[in-house]
C-alpha positions, 0 to 999 in steps of 0.5 A: 433421967437421961436426955439427949438433944439431936438435930431432927433427923431428915426423913426420906421422901414424903415428909409432911410439909409442916415438919419441913417448914418447922425445920427450916424455920429452926435452922434459920433461927439457929443461924441468926442467933447462934443457938446450936443443938447440943449433943447430950445434956438436957438444958432446954429439953428437961425440966426448964420449960421447952423451946421457942415456937418454930423450933422442933427439937428431938430428945430422949428419956430413959425409963426405970426399966431401961427403955429410951423414949424418943420425943419431939418438942416445940413451944413454951407454956402449958404442956401438951403431951401427944401419944400416937396410936399403935405402931404410929409415931410422934412425927405423924403429929407434925401438923399439930406440933406446928400449930399448937406450939405457938401458945403451948409447950408441945411434946409428942412421944414415941412409945417404947418400940415405936418410931425412934424409941429403943426396941427393948425385948420387954414391956409391950403391955398397956400397963407398962406404957402407962408407967412409961407415961407416968415416969415421963410426966414426973421426970420432965416435971410436966404439971397440969398437962393436956394428954392427947391420945390417938387410937391406942394412945387413948388406951395409954391415957386410960391405963394411966388414969386407971393406975394413977388417977388425975396425976399431972393431968389437966385435960384430955383430947381423945382421938378415935379409940374404942372403949373395947376393941374386941367383942364377946361371943354373945354381944349384940350388934348394938353392944358392938357399936356402942363399945366400938368393937371391931375384932372377934377373939379369933380375928384378933389373934389371926391378925396378930399371927399374920403381923408376927409372921413372914407376911407382917409387912404386907399385913401392915400395908393392908391395914394402912391402905385399906382401913386407916384413911379415906379413899381420897388420901394421897398414895404418897402420904399413905406410903409415908404412914406405912414407913412410920408404922414399920419402925416398930418391929412386927413381932412386938407390935403383934404382942402389943396389939393383942394386949391393947385390944383385949382391954375393956376401958368402960369402967375407967372412962366412966371415972374420968372427971377432967375437961375432955374433947372426944374426936371421931369420924364417920369414915373410921373403922370404929363406929362413931357411936362409941365416941358418943358413948365416951363423951356421954360418960365424961361430965361436960365432955365435948365431941366432934365427929368428922364427916367422910367428905372432910377427911373423916378417917381414923387419921382425921388429924392428918387428913384435915389438920386445919379443922382438927387444929381449930377444934383442938385449939378452941378446946384448949383455950376453954380449959 
């Protein structure tokens, strides 16, 4: 394992308020106590056990095939590992990092190619992302972790479960991901709704081709502005989300989208047996019935569906972090 500790990079424009507040709090603490961020080494970021609540530190982890995974960490105690969706970043969990780190050790991970992680030429498949997660959990010695996945982050968790079972996994929070994103030619509308499928094979490959081509950034902007958020979400925050998306180069992003969206996780979901919270939204492009189906297949799972009027989009944890954090913290306290 290879670790680095850096001061959290400044984000140009539209930075989430809670992340700014956390950085100010950390810098004040460092000035008062003489604590400094080290360039290199991993004494506070590795196996030892987290950072003080209010501090957000940035570290890196080297996978077995040479990728360098960026992560943000705050707090101490039982670990929570947060995995963003396709083309999203750890920074987009800033409200959750701030809220959860008062009682837990929170680590938000940039998958390979995403955010501030390295951009290797290989490995943009769900099985490799699951292997990355597996190596990260082992390398950081994170036992009894709550795995929190948003969108494709859920698929990373499901792939990890499929390959490694409940290895180092205490519980899960699954945020708005369809069990099967691409429907077959003979599927009925009811089957599509239950699986949450939104792509036909043709539309999936058409989207991937557009993402990988000359209009990749414009195609991404169309997704962010037209599908990801409710109409009331501020334009400045959408602009921030787009900038985070574009940290992942478009060609490998397109390849990963295809691999992600052709998976069918229904048989894997039916074998999950750890405490689970499922969160969906009426304003999401994934039918909420698919989230109900997931919860029905996991023994004792809890479910929450956000209404459109309460920021109920695919990114409800960004649009309404107060409600999302309250629900998530209640679930965490119960497990």
